[in-house]
C-alpha positions in Angstrom: -52.0 -15.8 7.0 -49.9 -17.3 9.7 -49.6 -20.9 10.8 -49.1 -21.7 14.5 -48.9 -25.1 16.3 -51.1 -25.6 19.3 -48.1 -25.1 21.6 -47.1 -21.8 19.9 -50.7 -20.7 20.0 -50.8 -21.2 23.8 -47.6 -19.3 24.2 -48.9 -16.3 22.1 -52.4 -16.3 23.4 -51.9 -12.9 25.1 -50.9 -11.4 21.8 -53.7 -12.9 19.8 -55.4 -9.6 19.0 -52.1 -8.2 17.7 -51.5 -11.2 15.5 -55.0 -11.0 14.1 -54.5 -7.3 13.3 -51.3 -8.1 11.4 -52.3 -11.4 9.7 -56.1 -11.3 9.4 -56.1 -15.1 9.6 -54.4 -17.7 11.8 -54.3 -21.4 11.1 -53.7 -23.6 14.2 -52.1 -27.0 13.5 -51.5 -30.2 15.4 -48.7 -32.3 14.1 -48.7 -30.2 10.9 -52.4 -30.9 10.2 -54.7 -27.9 10.2 -56.9 -28.0 13.2 -58.6 -24.6 13.2 -58.8 -21.2 11.5 -59.1 -18.1 13.5 -60.5 -15.0 11.9 -61.4 -11.5 13.3 -65.0 -10.8 13.9 -66.5 -8.4 11.4 -68.0 -5.2 12.7 -71.7 -4.6 12.7 -73.2 -3.2 9.5 -74.0 0.5 9.6 -77.7 1.0 9.6 -78.9 3.6 7.2 -80.5 6.8 8.4 -84.3 6.9 8.1 -84.3 10.4 6.8 -81.8 9.5 4.1 -84.0 6.5 3.1 -87.1 8.7 2.8 -85.2 11.2 0.7 -84.0 8.5 -1.6 -87.6 7.3 -2.4 -89.4 8.9 -5.3 -92.0 11.5 -4.5 -95.6 10.3 -4.5 -98.2 12.4 -6.3 -101.1 10.9 -4.2 -101.2 10.6 -0.5 -100.9 7.0 0.9 -104.4 7.1 2.4 -105.9 7.8 -1.0 -103.9 4.8 -2.5 -105.1 2.6 0.3 -108.7 3.6 -0.1 -108.5 3.0 -3.9 -107.0 -0.5 -3.3 -109.7 -1.4 -0.8 -112.5 -0.1 -3.0 -111.2 -2.3 -5.9 -111.6 -5.5 -3.8 
């Protein structure tokens, strides 16, 4: 974590991405009072593959249409 004053922040604005890569968090102060915290944006979560999801599910002994028909008949 690095602490920068507003003036220092303005001077190093062009290198903000480099600072965030190194420090992962920057605190901006005004008169030694914390004003803001700058954090890098997290990347998007990786979406699972549909085939991998289907393969992870347990195998059904009955077809889904049979289960649906049984459920409807019970009502």
